C-alpha positions as CSV (number, residue, x, y, z in Angstrom):
1,M,-4.4,-15.6,3.7
2,I,-6.3,-12.5,3.0
3,Q,-9.1,-12.5,0.5
4,K,-8.0,-10.1,-2.3
5,D,-7.8,-9.8,-6.1
6,K,-5.2,-12.2,-7.5
7,R,-3.1,-9.2,-8.8
8,I,-2.9,-7.7,-5.3
9,L,-1.9,-11.1,-3.8
10,A,0.7,-11.6,-6.6
11,L,2.2,-8.2,-5.9
12,L,2.4,-8.9,-2.1
13,A,4.2,-12.1,-2.9
14,R,6.8,-10.3,-5.0
15,L,7.4,-7.3,-2.6
16,P,10.2,-7.6,-0.1
17,M,7.7,-7.5,2.8
18,N,9.8,-9.5,5.3
19,E,13.1,-8.0,4.3
20,R,11.8,-4.5,4.9
21,G,9.7,-5.4,7.9
22,W,6.5,-4.2,6.2
23,V,3.0,-5.4,7.2
24,I,-0.4,-5.4,5.7
25,V,-2.8,-3.0,7.2
26,D,-6.2,-3.7,5.6
27,H,-8.9,-1.2,6.5
28,W,-10.7,-2.1,3.3
29,D,-11.8,-5.7,3.7
30,A,-14.6,-5.1,1.2
31,D,-12.3,-3.6,-1.4
32,L,-10.8,-6.7,-3.0
33,M,-8.5,-4.7,-5.3
34,A,-6.7,-2.6,-2.7
35,V,-4.5,-3.1,0.4
36,G,-2.5,-0.9,2.8
37,I,1.1,-1.5,3.5
38,A,2.9,-0.1,6.6
39,H,5.8,-0.5,8.9
40,P,4.9,-1.9,12.3
41,S,6.6,1.0,14.1
42,D,3.9,3.3,12.6
43,V,0.9,1.5,11.1
44,R,-1.0,4.7,10.4
45,R,1.7,5.9,8.0
46,L,0.8,3.7,5.1
47,V,0.8,3.2,1.4
48,Y,-2.6,2.3,0.0
49,V,-2.2,0.3,-3.2
50,S,-4.9,-0.4,-5.8
51,T,-5.3,-2.5,-8.9
52,F,-8.8,-1.3,-9.7
53,K,-9.2,-0.8,-13.5
54,K,-5.5,-1.4,-14.0
55,E,-3.8,-3.6,-16.5
56,N,-1.5,-6.3,-15.1
57,G,1.6,-4.8,-13.6
58,R,0.1,-1.3,-13.2
59,Y,-0.9,0.3,-9.9
60,D,-2.3,3.3,-8.2
61,Y,-1.0,4.3,-4.8
62,E,-1.4,6.9,-2.1
63,C,1.0,7.6,0.7
64,E,-0.9,8.5,3.9
65,V,0.4,10.4,6.9
66,P,-1.7,10.6,10.1
67,T,-2.8,14.1,11.2
68,G,-4.7,13.2,14.3
69,A,-5.9,10.4,16.5
70,G,-8.9,9.2,14.4
71,P,-8.5,6.6,11.6
72,D,-9.9,9.2,9.1
73,H,-7.4,11.9,10.2
74,F,-4.7,11.7,7.6
75,T,-3.3,13.5,4.7
76,T,-2.0,12.2,1.4
77,S,1.6,13.1,1.0
78,D,2.3,11.4,-2.4
79,R,0.4,9.5,-5.0
80,G,0.9,7.8,-8.3
81,E,-1.4,6.7,-11.0
82,D,-0.9,3.8,-13.4
83,V,2.7,3.2,-12.2
84,E,4.9,0.2,-12.8
85,E,6.0,-2.0,-10.0
86,G,9.4,-0.4,-9.8
87,A,7.9,3.0,-9.2
88,L,5.6,1.6,-6.6
89,L,8.4,-0.1,-4.8
90,A,10.4,3.2,-4.7
91,A,7.4,5.0,-3.2
92,L,7.0,2.3,-0.6
93,E,10.7,2.5,0.3
94,R,10.6,6.3,0.6
95,H,7.4,6.5,2.6
96,L,7.9,3.6,4.9
97,A,11.6,4.2,5.8
98,H,12.0,4.3,9.5
């Protein structure tokens, strides 16, 4: 199991990760309050989710799209701040549809 904030772990347990085929892509091992979620067909197209300075059940997210070969070559196509889980799930489904 990954070492993350208990709110991130609880969120991951509730999300339909297996049903949707989503995987964890964690480029931020040191950031215990954030994780990336992607589809294995394109692990560089991901949704970065954070609980940093958020109340329980609230999240920030950024949808990232690769723009080049390097790991830092991406653009943010969508973002949400202080959203509820339903809005986060909708963003994940939109962005990670394949």
